[in-house]
C-alpha positions in Angstrom: -8.8 -17.4 12.6 -10.9 -15.4 9.7 -10.8 -12.2 9.0 -14.0 -11.5 9.9 -12.9 -11.7 13.7 -11.1 -8.5 13.5 -13.1 -6.1 12.1 -16.4 -4.5 12.6 -18.6 -3.9 9.3 -21.0 -1.3 8.7 -22.6 0.2 5.2 -22.1 3.9 4.4 -23.8 6.1 1.8 -21.7 8.8 0.5 -22.6 11.3 -2.2 -20.1 11.5 -5.1 -20.1 14.1 -8.1 -19.4 12.0 -11.2 -19.4 12.9 -14.7 -21.8 10.8 -17.2 -19.4 9.3 -20.1 -22.6 9.4 -22.3 -24.1 13.0 -21.7 -21.3 14.4 -19.8 -23.7 16.1 -16.9 -21.6 16.2 -13.8 -24.4 15.2 -10.4 -23.6 13.7 -7.3 -24.3 10.3 -6.6 -25.2 8.3 -3.7 -22.5 5.7 -3.5 -22.5 2.4 -1.0 -19.2 1.6 1.3 -18.8 -1.3 3.3 -16.5 0.5 6.6 -14.3 -2.8 8.2 -13.1 -1.1 11.3 -11.0 -2.8 13.3 -11.6 -3.9 17.1 -10.6 -2.4 19.9 -9.3 -5.7 21.2 -8.4 -8.9 20.0 -10.6 -12.0 19.7 -10.5 -14.9 22.6 -9.0 -18.1 21.8 -6.5 -16.1 19.2 -3.0 -18.3 18.7 0.5 -16.1 18.0 -0.5 -16.0 14.0 -3.6 -14.4 14.7 -1.9 -11.7 16.9 0.5 -10.5 14.5 -2.5 -10.7 11.8 -4.4 -8.3 14.3 -1.3 -6.1 14.6 -1.3 -5.1 10.8 -4.9 -5.3 10.3 -6.1 -1.7 9.4 -9.4 0.1 9.0 -10.6 0.1 5.6 -13.5 0.6 3.0 -14.8 -1.1 0.5 -17.0 -0.2 -2.9 -20.2 -2.1 -2.8 -21.8 -0.5 -6.2 -20.1 -0.8 -9.4 -22.7 0.6 -11.3 -24.8 3.9 -11.4 -27.7 5.8 -13.6 -26.9 8.5 -15.0 -29.5 10.7 -13.6 -30.2 13.2 -16.3 -34.2 12.4 -18.1 -32.8 12.2 -21.6 -30.3 9.9 -20.9 -31.0 7.4 -18.0 -28.2 4.9 -18.7 -26.3 3.1 -16.6 -22.4 3.5 -16.2 -19.8 1.7 -14.3 -17.4 4.0 -11.8 -13.9 3.7 -12.3 -11.2 3.9 -10.0 -10.5 3.0 -6.7 -13.4 0.4 -5.2 -10.6 0.1 -1.4 -10.0 3.4 0.9 -7.7 2.4 3.9 -8.3 4.7 6.8 
């Protein structure tokens, strides 16, 4: 059974303050995340191996956006978001 059957997916946007590496301005940027919530009950037709995997499954978030554009009118350069890309809840 695929892991997709264990989770409900939804998109969420969070404002995160980031510093542009080119102009050194700090601004809040909207970053999109895909939230995968563990389902309340196990899907039908699961084997013993699937039951073990479902017991270990946890809710987590995956960052969708990798690049953001600077909000400074003079800069407007795109820069990569570094750091964590997955957050366990």
